[in-house]
TORVEXLUM-790498 format. One line per field, with one value per atom (N, C-alpha, C): residue number from 1; atom name; x, y, z negated. Coordinates in Angstrom, 3 decimals, always signed. Layout:
<atoms>
pos c(NUM, ...)
site c(CA, ...)
X c(X, ...)
Y c(Y, ...)
Z c(Z, ...)
</atoms>
This chain:
<atoms>
pos c(1, 1, 1, 2, 2, 2, 3, 3, 3, 4, 4, 4, 5, 5, 5, 6, 6, 6, 7, 7, 7, 8, 8, 8, 9, 9, 9, 10, 10, 10, 11, 11, 11, 12, 12, 12, 13, 13, 13, 14, 14, 14, 15, 15, 15, 16, 16, 16, 17, 17, 17, 18, 18, 18, 19, 19, 19, 20, 20, 20, 21, 21, 21, 22, 22, 22, 23, 23, 23, 24, 24, 24, 25, 25, 25, 26, 26, 26, 27, 27, 27, 28, 28, 28, 29, 29, 29, 30, 30, 30, 31, 31, 31, 32, 32, 32, 33, 33, 33, 34, 34, 34, 35, 35, 35, 36, 36, 36, 37, 37, 37, 38, 38, 38, 39, 39, 39, 40, 40, 40, 41, 41, 41, 42, 42, 42, 43, 43, 43, 44, 44, 44, 45, 45, 45, 46, 46, 46, 47, 47, 47, 48, 48, 48, 49, 49, 49, 50, 50, 50, 51, 51, 51, 52, 52, 52, 53, 53, 53, 54, 54, 54, 55, 55, 55, 56, 56, 56, 57, 57, 57, 58, 58, 58, 59, 59, 59, 60, 60, 60, 61, 61, 61, 62, 62, 62, 63, 63, 63, 64, 64, 64, 65, 65, 65, 66, 66, 66, 67, 67, 67, 68, 68, 68, 69, 69, 69, 70, 70, 70, 71, 71, 71, 72, 72, 72, 73, 73, 73, 74, 74, 74, 75, 75, 75, 76, 76, 76, 77, 77, 77, 78, 78, 78, 79, 79, 79, 80, 80, 80, 81, 81, 81, 82, 82, 82, 83, 83, 83, 84, 84, 84, 85, 85, 85, 86, 86, 86, 87, 87, 87, 88, 88, 88, 89, 89, 89, 90, 90, 90, 91, 91, 91, 92, 92, 92, 93, 93, 93, 94, 94, 94, 95, 95, 95, 96, 96, 96, 97, 97, 97, 98, 98, 98, 99, 99, 99, 100, 100, 100, 101, 101, 101, 102, 102, 102, 103, 103, 103, 104, 104, 104, 105, 105, 105, 106, 106, 106, 107, 107, 107, 108, 108, 108, 109, 109, 109, 110, 110, 110, 111, 111, 111, 112, 112, 112, 113, 113, 113, 114, 114, 114, 115, 115, 115, 116, 116, 116, 117, 117, 117, 118, 118, 118, 119, 119, 119, 120, 120, 120, 121, 121, 121, 122, 122, 122, 123, 123, 123, 124, 124, 124, 125, 125, 125, 126, 126, 126, 127, 127, 127, 128, 128, 128, 129, 129, 129, 130, 130, 130, 131, 131, 131, 132, 132, 132, 133, 133, 133, 134, 134, 134, 135, 135, 135, 136, 136, 136, 137, 137, 137, 138, 138, 138, 139, 139, 139, 140, 140, 140, 141, 141, 141, 142, 142, 142, 143, 143, 143, 144, 144, 144, 145, 145, 145, 146, 146, 146, 147, 147, 147, 148, 148, 148, 149, 149, 149, 150, 150, 150, 151, 151, 151, 152, 152, 152, 153, 153, 153, 154, 154, 154, 155, 155, 155, 156, 156, 156, 157, 157, 157, 158, 158, 158, 159, 159, 159, 160, 160, 160, 161, 161, 161, 162, 162, 162, 163, 163, 163, 164, 164, 164, 165, 165, 165, 166, 166, 166, 167, 167, 167, 168, 168, 168, 169, 169, 169, 170, 170, 170, 171, 171, 171, 172, 172, 172, 173, 173, 173, 174, 174, 174, 175, 175, 175, 176, 176, 176, 177, 177, 177, 178, 178, 178, 179, 179, 179, 180, 180, 180, 181, 181, 181, 182, 182, 182, 183, 183, 183, 184, 184, 184, 185, 185, 185, 186, 186, 186, 187, 187, 187, 188, 188, 188, 189, 189, 189, 190, 190, 190, 191, 191, 191, 192, 192, 192, 193, 193, 193, 194, 194, 194, 195, 195, 195)
site c(N, CA, C, N, CA, C, N, CA, C, N, CA, C, N, CA, C, N, CA, C, N, CA, C, N, CA, C, N, CA, C, N, CA, C, N, CA, C, N, CA, C, N, CA, C, N, CA, C, N, CA, C, N, CA, C, N, CA, C, N, CA, C, N, CA, C, N, CA, C, N, CA, C, N, CA, C, N, CA, C, N, CA, C, N, CA, C, N, CA, C, N, CA, C, N, CA, C, N, CA, C, N, CA, C, N, CA, C, N, CA, C, N, CA, C, N, CA, C, N, CA, C, N, CA, C, N, CA, C, N, CA, C, N, CA, C, N, CA, C, N, CA, C, N, CA, C, N, CA, C, N, CA, C, N, CA, C, N, CA, C, N, CA, C, N, CA, C, N, CA, C, N, CA, C, N, CA, C, N, CA, C, N, CA, C, N, CA, C, N, CA, C, N, CA, C, N, CA, C, N, CA, C, N, CA, C, N, CA, C, N, CA, C, N, CA, C, N, CA, C, N, CA, C, N, CA, C, N, CA, C, N, CA, C, N, CA, C, N, CA, C, N, CA, C, N, CA, C, N, CA, C, N, CA, C, N, CA, C, N, CA, C, N, CA, C, N, CA, C, N, CA, C, N, CA, C, N, CA, C, N, CA, C, N, CA, C, N, CA, C, N, CA, C, N, CA, C, N, CA, C, N, CA, C, N, CA, C, N, CA, C, N, CA, C, N, CA, C, N, CA, C, N, CA, C, N, CA, C, N, CA, C, N, CA, C, N, CA, C, N, CA, C, N, CA, C, N, CA, C, N, CA, C, N, CA, C, N, CA, C, N, CA, C, N, CA, C, N, CA, C, N, CA, C, N, CA, C, N, CA, C, N, CA, C, N, CA, C, N, CA, C, N, CA, C, N, CA, C, N, CA, C, N, CA, C, N, CA, C, N, CA, C, N, CA, C, N, CA, C, N, CA, C, N, CA, C, N, CA, C, N, CA, C, N, CA, C, N, CA, C, N, CA, C, N, CA, C, N, CA, C, N, CA, C, N, CA, C, N, CA, C, N, CA, C, N, CA, C, N, CA, C, N, CA, C, N, CA, C, N, CA, C, N, CA, C, N, CA, C, N, CA, C, N, CA, C, N, CA, C, N, CA, C, N, CA, C, N, CA, C, N, CA, C, N, CA, C, N, CA, C, N, CA, C, N, CA, C, N, CA, C, N, CA, C, N, CA, C, N, CA, C, N, CA, C, N, CA, C, N, CA, C, N, CA, C, N, CA, C, N, CA, C, N, CA, C, N, CA, C, N, CA, C, N, CA, C, N, CA, C, N, CA, C, N, CA, C, N, CA, C, N, CA, C, N, CA, C, N, CA, C, N, CA, C, N, CA, C, N, CA, C, N, CA, C, N, CA, C, N, CA, C, N, CA, C, N, CA, C, N, CA, C, N, CA, C, N, CA, C, N, CA, C, N, CA, C, N, CA, C, N, CA, C, N, CA, C, N, CA, C, N, CA, C, N, CA, C, N, CA, C, N, CA, C, N, CA, C, N, CA, C)
X c(-18.181, -17.555, -16.216, -15.192, -13.854, -13.796, -13.395, -13.246, -11.860, -11.802, -10.511, -9.693, -10.356, -9.613, -8.984, -9.765, -9.242, -8.128, -8.303, -7.263, -5.991, -6.145, -4.981, -4.242, -5.004, -4.373, -3.641, -4.237, -3.593, -2.276, -2.293, -1.074, -0.005, -0.405, +0.550, +1.114, +0.246, +0.701, +1.698, +1.406, +2.327, +3.654, +3.575, +4.803, +5.639, +4.987, +5.716, +6.298, +5.532, +6.024, +7.309, +7.437, +8.607, +9.714, +9.470, +10.481, +10.741, +9.706, +9.879, +9.373, +10.085, +9.592, +8.610, +7.861, +6.976, +7.775, +8.936, +9.762, +10.222, +10.638, +11.125, +10.014, +8.801, +7.703, +7.278, +7.255, +6.903, +7.864, +9.158, +10.155, +9.941, +9.716, +9.519, +8.254, +7.231, +5.941, +5.830, +6.827, +6.807, +5.560, +5.246, +4.186, +4.760, +4.098, +4.617, +4.374, +5.211, +5.063, +3.721, +3.334, +2.064, +0.884, +0.914, -0.159, -0.206, +0.947, +1.002, +0.503, +0.918, +0.486, -1.029, -1.586, -3.042, -3.793, -3.258, -3.898, -3.842, -2.704, -2.571, -3.504, -3.780, -4.690, -6.150, -6.411, -7.780, -8.406, -7.572, -8.074, -8.225, -7.630, -7.687, -7.911, -8.831, -9.076, -8.068, -7.154, -6.146, -6.750, -6.180, -6.583, -6.087, -6.586, -6.137, -4.647, -4.164, -2.741, -1.895, -2.295, -1.554, -1.622, -2.800, -2.952, -2.108, -2.058, -1.233, +0.249, +0.671, +2.071, +2.399, +1.463, +1.691, +1.785, +0.880, +0.913, +2.251, +2.704, +3.987, +5.132, +5.094, +6.133, +6.164, +4.991, +4.906, +5.188, +5.196, +5.444, +4.247, +3.028, +1.820, +0.960, +0.222, -0.685, -1.788, -2.179, -3.195, -4.501, -5.033, -6.294, -6.183, -5.018, -4.816, -4.793, -4.272, -4.191, -5.579, -6.513, -7.809, -9.004, -8.855, -10.006, -10.817, -10.164, -10.910, -11.675, -11.499, -12.164, -13.347, -13.729, -14.892, -15.943, -17.157, -18.221, -19.431, -19.231, -20.322, -19.826, -20.741, -20.386, -20.128, -20.650, -20.496, -19.361, -18.626, -17.596, -18.008, -18.254, -18.733, -17.625, -17.471, -16.538, -17.359, -17.601, -18.406, -17.668, -18.435, -17.848, -16.807, -17.067, -16.132, -14.815, -14.815, -13.605, -12.812, -13.340, -12.640, -11.435, -10.325, -9.090, -9.103, -9.031, -8.932, -7.562, -6.881, -5.526, -5.511, -5.077, -4.867, -3.429, -3.276, -1.949, -1.370, -0.030, +0.585, -0.005, -0.199, -0.790, -2.282, -2.842, -4.241, -5.239, -4.781, -5.746, -5.995, -7.128, -7.578, -8.044, -7.679, -8.185, -8.749, -9.834, -10.496, -10.610, -10.121, -10.216, -11.575, -12.445, -13.822, -13.998, -13.156, -13.378, -13.038, -13.855, -13.527, -12.333, -11.700, -10.615, -11.238, -10.853, -11.349, -10.142, -9.983, -8.824, -8.663, -7.442, -7.130, -7.532, -8.133, -8.567, -7.773, -7.013, -6.170, -6.922, -8.079, -8.937, -9.086, -9.014, -9.276, -10.182, -11.096, -11.980, -11.693, -11.286, -10.782, -11.532, -11.916, -12.503, -11.463, -11.201, -10.191, -10.790, -10.411, -10.790, -9.521, -9.385, -8.248, -8.752, -8.159, -8.564, -8.204, -8.760, -8.475, -6.967, -6.471, -5.062, -4.112, -4.628, -3.778, -3.274, -2.003, -1.389, -0.962, -1.590, -1.277, +0.044, +0.600, +1.895, +1.795, +2.959, +3.061, +3.294, +2.560, +2.640, +3.305, +4.136, +4.846, +3.900, +4.364, +3.597, +3.417, +2.232, +1.993, +2.463, +2.429, +2.858, +1.957, +2.484, +1.660, +0.401, -0.700, -1.971, -2.804, -2.279, -3.021, -3.935, -5.090, -6.089, -6.629, -6.983, -7.670, -8.829, -9.941, -11.117, -11.328, -11.588, -11.761, -13.167, -13.843, -15.135, -15.101, -15.316, -15.264, -16.656, -16.726, -18.002, -18.267, -17.228, -17.388, -16.054, -16.113, -14.902, -14.251, -12.976, -12.203, -10.960, -10.730, -9.552, -8.650, -7.376, -6.381, -5.641, -5.837, -5.230, -4.071, -2.877, -1.693, -1.254, -1.146, -0.735, +0.507, +1.673, +2.910, +2.972, +2.956, +2.992, +1.615, +0.581, -0.779, -1.491, -2.179, -2.909, -4.380, -5.245, -6.692, -7.355, -8.253, -9.051, -10.433, -10.874, -12.165, -13.019, -14.280, -15.204, -16.194, -16.992, -17.994, -18.837, -18.974, -19.744, -18.909, -17.692, -16.814, -16.167, -15.822, -15.091, -14.031, -13.058, -11.966, -11.423, -10.774, -10.070, -8.654, -7.681, -6.339, -5.631, -4.769, -3.888, -2.863, -2.801, -2.032, -0.558, -0.038, +1.389, +2.168, +1.722, +2.359, +2.358, +3.350, +3.304, +2.032, +1.425, +0.160, +0.079, -0.598, -0.707, -2.113, -2.451, -3.773, -3.602, -4.332, -4.260, -5.625, -5.860, -7.087, -6.723, -6.893, -6.567, -7.704, -8.846, -10.040, -10.122, -11.134, -11.314, -12.050, -12.616, -13.380, -12.744, -13.035, -12.515, -12.981, -12.166, -12.493, -12.571, -13.704, -13.843, -14.021, -13.249, -13.324, -13.093, -13.501, -13.336, -12.379, -11.533, -10.636, -10.991, -11.290, -11.446, -10.207, -9.375, -8.071, -7.920, -7.527, -7.117, -5.612, -4.883, -3.429, -2.775, -2.067, -1.361, -0.097, +0.331, +1.545, +2.753, +3.765, +4.982, +5.704, +6.428, +7.159, +8.303, +8.924, +9.995, +9.536, +10.137, +9.735, +10.071, +9.051, +9.274, +8.226, +8.614, +7.681, +6.863, +5.579, +4.738, +3.669, +3.266, +2.217, +0.889, -0.153, -1.462, -1.961, -2.855, -3.431, -4.180, -4.205, -4.934, -6.420)
Y c(-23.841, -22.651, -22.417, -22.067, -21.873, -20.580, -20.658, -19.491, -18.913, -17.814, -17.261, -16.731, -16.128, -15.614, -16.755, -17.836, -18.982, -19.668, -19.795, -20.397, -19.558, -18.237, -17.352, -17.470, -17.539, -17.697, -19.031, -20.072, -21.398, -21.368, -20.782, -20.703, -19.901, -18.761, -17.929, -18.673, -19.394, -20.167, -21.241, -21.957, -22.999, -22.382, -21.219, -20.535, -20.141, -19.576, -19.187, -20.405, -21.511, -22.743, -23.236, -22.976, -23.449, -22.393, -21.242, -20.183, -19.552, -19.518, -18.967, -17.534, -16.692, -15.353, -15.461, -14.393, -14.359, -14.634, -13.986, -14.154, -15.597, -16.232, -17.617, -18.562, -18.404, -19.269, -18.959, -17.684, -17.310, -17.960, -17.941, -18.573, -20.084, -20.713, -22.171, -22.586, -21.707, -22.034, -21.541, -20.776, -20.205, -19.336, -18.490, -17.500, -16.153, -15.069, -13.750, -13.474, -12.628, -12.230, -11.529, -10.678, -9.962, -10.922, -11.954, -12.951, -13.685, -14.144, -14.878, -14.012, -12.766, -11.852, -11.650, -11.483, -11.310, -12.545, -13.732, -14.982, -15.090, -14.782, -14.872, -13.905, -12.765, -11.787, -12.085, -13.145, -13.501, -12.542, -11.793, -10.791, -11.317, -12.461, -13.000, -14.496, -14.981, -16.422, -16.997, -17.842, -18.382, -19.405, -19.503, -20.573, -21.895, -22.996, -24.307, -24.483, -23.934, -24.054, -23.314, -22.093, -21.312, -21.999, -22.475, -23.133, -24.405, -25.156, -26.368, -26.017, -24.914, -24.493, -24.069, -23.356, -22.941, -24.171, -25.129, -26.360, -27.068, -27.141, -27.797, -27.042, -25.704, -24.896, -25.081, -25.351, -25.602, -27.054, -27.923, -29.349, -30.075, -29.619, -30.300, -30.674, -31.788, -32.138, -31.089, -30.785, -29.779, -30.075, -31.296, -31.548, -31.270, -31.556, -31.301, -29.805, -29.023, -27.580, -26.945, -27.453, -26.784, -27.558, -28.827, -29.670, -29.130, -28.611, -28.199, -26.895, -26.223, -24.948, -25.046, -26.243, -26.403, -27.180, -26.662, -27.336, -27.598, -27.521, -27.710, -28.538, -29.186, -29.944, -28.996, -27.786, -26.807, -25.837, -25.459, -24.437, -23.296, -22.134, -20.989, -19.957, -19.424, -18.306, -17.149, -16.185, -15.032, -14.194, -13.482, -12.652, -11.696, -11.135, -10.179, -10.832, -12.170, -12.883, -13.463, -13.319, -13.870, -13.001, -13.656, -12.942, -12.527, -11.227, -10.699, -10.077, -10.469, -9.986, -9.269, -8.014, -7.276, -7.505, -8.176, -8.575, -7.528, -7.523, -6.633, -6.937, -5.926, -6.120, -5.855, -5.550, -5.163, -6.285, -7.518, -8.600, -8.852, -9.481, -9.671, -11.110, -11.684, -13.019, -13.012, -13.776, -13.892, -15.366, -15.739, -17.122, -17.283, -18.060, -18.210, -19.335, -20.364, -21.574, -21.391, -21.987, -21.996, -22.906, -22.726, -23.603, -24.869, -26.009, -27.299, -28.151, -28.489, -29.263, -30.555, -30.796, -32.027, -32.055, -30.970, -30.935, -29.851, -30.250, -29.310, -28.769, -28.187, -27.703, -26.197, -25.505, -24.075, -23.762, -22.833, -22.340, -20.851, -20.430, -19.072, -18.414, -17.149, -16.355, -15.319, -15.244, -14.320, -13.455, -12.187, -11.293, -10.710, -10.923, -10.383, -9.261, -8.070, -7.017, -7.394, -6.686, -6.920, -6.887, -7.894, -7.945, -8.345, -8.713, -9.048, -10.487, -10.664, -11.985, -12.159, -13.107, -13.327, -14.059, -14.581, -15.243, -16.752, -17.372, -18.836, -19.282, -20.307, -20.831, -22.200, -22.512, -23.786, -24.962, -26.105, -27.336, -27.609, -28.082, -28.519, -29.971, -30.498, -31.883, -32.849, -34.017, -35.020, -35.330, -35.542, -35.804, -34.553, -33.375, -32.123, -31.966, -31.318, -31.153, -29.737, -29.199, -27.914, -28.007, -27.406, -27.282, -25.792, -25.397, -23.998, -23.815, -22.748, -22.373, -20.883, -20.515, -19.115, -18.501, -17.439, -16.749, -15.709, -14.935, -13.907, -13.667, -13.193, -12.885, -14.125, -13.978, -15.067, -15.328, -16.589, -16.998, -17.823, -17.448, -18.260, -19.062, -20.364, -21.287, -21.987, -21.867, -22.511, -23.616, -24.837, -26.015, -26.581, -26.273, -26.672, -25.975, -26.750, -26.187, -26.093, -26.541, -26.525, -25.232, -24.615, -23.374, -23.605, -23.248, -23.393, -22.046, -21.632, -20.432, -20.867, -20.343, -20.685, -19.429, -19.538, -18.411, -18.568, -17.527, -17.549, -18.819, -19.506, -20.745, -21.991, -21.841, -22.995, -23.407, -24.687, -25.186, -26.164, -26.406, -27.320, -27.945, -29.087, -29.772, -30.026, -29.962, -30.433, -30.948, -31.941, -32.421, -31.306, -30.758, -29.536, -29.782, -30.950, -31.216, -30.812, -29.712, -29.149, -27.625, -26.941, -25.475, -25.010, -23.952, -23.489, -21.975, -21.379, -19.930, -19.499, -18.276, -17.713, -16.326, -16.039, -14.722, -14.385, -13.095, -12.624, -11.937, -12.626, -12.017, -11.158, -11.144, -10.481, -9.000, -8.322, -6.882, -6.506, -7.505, -7.234, -7.978, -7.565, -8.304, -9.768, -10.641, -12.064, -12.450, -13.027, -13.552, -15.056, -15.779, -17.237, -17.781, -19.029, -19.715, -20.883, -21.085, -22.235, -23.033, -24.304, -25.233, -26.107, -26.003, -26.668, -27.606, -28.825, -29.778, -29.889, -29.243, -29.143, -30.034, -31.041, -31.947, -31.248, -31.616, -31.024, -31.676, -30.875, -31.460, -32.300, -33.308, -34.187, -33.457, -32.528, -31.733, -30.295, -29.526, -28.122, -27.394, -26.827, -26.043, -24.945, -23.786, -22.675, -22.756, -22.428, -22.295, -21.278, -20.604, -19.615, -20.306, -19.870, -20.449, -20.067, -20.848, -20.530, -19.214, -18.444, -17.189, -17.440)
Z c(-2.179, -1.629, -2.330, -1.554, -2.093, -2.894, -4.148, -5.013, -4.767, -4.003, -3.583, -4.753, -5.742, -6.898, -7.696, -7.922, -8.672, -7.889, -6.591, -5.754, -5.820, -5.716, -5.779, -7.101, -8.197, -9.515, -9.605, -9.023, -9.049, -8.273, -7.092, -6.282, -7.022, -7.582, -8.316, -9.529, -10.250, -11.405, -11.020, -9.928, -9.460, -9.014, -8.375, -7.941, -9.155, -10.179, -11.391, -12.101, -12.166, -12.794, -12.139, -10.845, -10.098, -10.061, -10.687, -10.727, -9.382, -8.525, -7.187, -7.116, -6.379, -6.084, -4.919, -4.681, -3.508, -2.235, -2.111, -0.910, -0.753, -1.846, -1.760, -1.327, -1.892, -1.479, -0.052, +0.311, +1.682, +2.671, +2.350, +3.219, +3.283, +2.130, +2.088, +2.819, +2.785, +3.396, +4.838, +5.304, +6.647, +6.861, +5.845, +5.967, +5.552, +5.925, +5.567, +4.086, +3.522, +2.123, +1.930, +2.896, +2.755, +2.755, +3.592, +3.604, +2.271, +1.792, +0.531, -0.622, -0.651, -1.704, -1.666, -0.463, -0.321, -0.785, -0.486, -0.913, -2.433, -3.017, -4.478, -5.198, -4.595, -5.213, -4.892, -4.091, -3.731, -2.746, -2.025, -1.090, +0.325, +0.601, +1.958, +1.894, +2.728, +2.831, +3.826, +3.369, +4.283, +5.230, +6.427, +7.342, +6.771, +7.289, +6.823, +7.087, +8.193, +8.512, +7.477, +7.138, +6.144, +4.786, +4.405, +3.113, +3.038, +4.130, +4.162, +4.022, +4.630, +4.522, +3.094, +2.453, +1.062, +0.168, +0.361, -0.437, -0.253, +0.997, +1.277, +0.617, +0.675, +0.038, -1.472, -2.057, -3.496, -3.853, -2.840, -3.084, -3.671, -3.325, -3.801, -2.607, -2.694, -1.596, -1.471, -0.252, -0.014, -0.752, -0.695, -1.416, -2.920, -3.482, -4.915, -5.209, -4.269, -4.460, -4.500, -3.687, -3.557, -4.094, -4.399, -4.742, -5.906, -6.941, -8.126, -7.926, -6.774, -6.561, -5.618, -5.216, -4.371, -5.135, -5.170, -5.895, -4.997, -3.714, -2.771, -1.597, -0.919, +0.287, +1.452, +1.350, +2.429, +2.097, +3.126, +2.993, +3.922, +3.356, +4.123, +4.236, +5.420, +5.621, +6.163, +5.316, +5.695, +6.735, +7.543, +8.599, +8.039, +6.863, +6.257, +5.848, +5.674, +5.259, +6.426, +7.637, +8.796, +9.129, +9.413, +9.732, +11.200, +11.447, +12.804, +12.962, +14.034, +14.285, +15.631, +15.619, +16.862, +17.286, +18.411, +18.888, +19.835, +19.978, +20.969, +22.348, +23.151, +24.471, +24.468, +23.290, +23.228, +23.062, +22.870, +22.694, +21.223, +20.943, +19.564, +19.377, +18.228, +17.894, +16.484, +16.315, +15.024, +14.680, +13.497, +13.051, +12.371, +12.997, +12.544, +11.538, +11.623, +10.831, +9.362, +8.485, +7.063, +6.803, +5.641, +5.216, +4.659, +5.207, +4.740, +4.377, +3.104, +2.671, +3.465, +3.919, +4.621, +6.080, +6.597, +7.997, +8.715, +9.723, +10.467, +11.681, +11.441, +12.519, +12.405, +13.549, +13.582, +14.760, +14.533, +15.569, +15.693, +16.877, +17.082, +18.237, +18.046, +19.136, +19.552, +20.843, +21.356, +22.453, +22.479, +23.566, +24.172, +25.481, +26.237, +27.135, +27.082, +28.014, +29.451, +30.393, +31.807, +32.061, +32.786, +33.160, +32.047, +30.894, +29.739, +29.813, +29.511, +29.402, +27.947, +27.245, +25.819, +25.639, +26.710, +26.621, +26.611, +26.498, +26.485, +25.052, +24.645, +23.287, +23.328, +22.341, +22.354, +22.161, +22.595, +22.414, +20.928, +20.566, +19.197, +19.074, +17.877, +17.639, +18.410, +18.788, +19.464, +18.650, +19.356, +18.702, +18.505, +18.899, +18.798, +20.011, +19.795, +20.856, +20.830, +22.004, +22.077, +23.053, +22.652, +23.491, +23.718, +24.960, +25.324, +25.883, +25.478, +26.056, +26.341, +27.614, +28.024, +27.871, +27.085, +26.850, +27.935, +28.297, +29.327, +30.009, +31.250, +31.990, +32.586, +32.931, +33.538, +32.699, +32.400, +31.639, +32.541, +32.592, +33.295, +32.237, +32.263, +31.309, +32.011, +31.433, +32.000, +31.064, +31.607, +30.845, +31.497, +30.957, +31.613, +32.958, +34.050, +35.401, +36.041, +35.348, +35.899, +35.501, +36.469, +36.219, +36.528, +35.566, +35.729, +35.498, +36.395, +36.179, +35.724, +34.579, +33.998, +33.928, +34.351, +34.322, +33.180, +32.952, +31.886, +31.984, +30.850, +30.806, +31.015, +31.561, +31.772, +30.456, +30.376, +29.216, +29.687, +28.824, +29.170, +27.890, +28.069, +26.977, +27.453, +26.526, +26.863, +25.619, +25.851, +24.787, +24.579, +23.358, +23.117, +22.809, +23.199, +23.008, +24.261, +24.879, +26.060, +25.889, +26.475, +26.417, +27.107, +26.557, +27.119, +27.006, +27.991, +28.027, +28.375, +27.935, +28.159, +28.762, +29.842, +30.473, +31.059, +31.273, +31.893, +33.202, +34.352, +35.635, +36.182, +35.502, +36.023, +35.705, +36.282, +36.100, +34.812, +34.113, +32.887, +31.721, +30.488, +29.329, +29.365, +28.807, +28.727, +27.251, +26.850, +25.490, +25.594, +24.809, +24.827, +23.428, +23.235, +21.949, +22.127, +21.122, +21.068, +19.819, +20.002, +18.882, +18.916, +17.887, +17.900, +16.710, +17.018, +15.991, +16.143, +15.242, +15.373, +14.330, +14.795, +13.899, +13.403, +12.213, +11.647, +12.297, +12.649, +13.220, +12.179, +12.634, +11.724, +11.037, +11.735, +11.133, +11.099, +10.203, +10.077, +11.367, +11.998, +13.198, +13.212, +13.697, +13.712, +14.978, +14.846, +16.025, +15.754, +16.829, +16.723, +16.938, +16.226, +16.470, +17.836, +18.367, +19.666, +19.575, +20.672, +20.633, +20.822)
</atoms>
């Protein structure tokens, strides 16, 4: 199990060793100062994507950053430690997956209110994949110019190196899960995680 306090102290120590302020590391890692501060204080479990960005900002390999803080084959992320984000437009996403060093995988649960459009998300790096499973309601999945309507119980896969969008055209809330294997881009580029 990942020791968040020890990990936070390690990140803070490495940042101090490099003479970086919170803002400088946040900029180098492309994460918010508030997120970085919460991670350093052991108050928030970072996603694998955030942790990989912090490692890159510090100039250390991700496995080296976290390896000494895991003493079990299992990585558990308790419900209380899952990051839930309320997005503009009234939709909510919760990152369910634990942080696993060296694995660029995220499992996300999203709920879109009736008529909500979460927007269009940029293509991820080549080799990225997303699997969608609709728990309730109707999900309109847009992949480039292709539009798919998925109902409760439906699932889909797509190569995520294409722009993609999620919307709820139905009269009831839509809850769905995204399992995403997101490859890191070759050059630094900003992208939003899938909803």
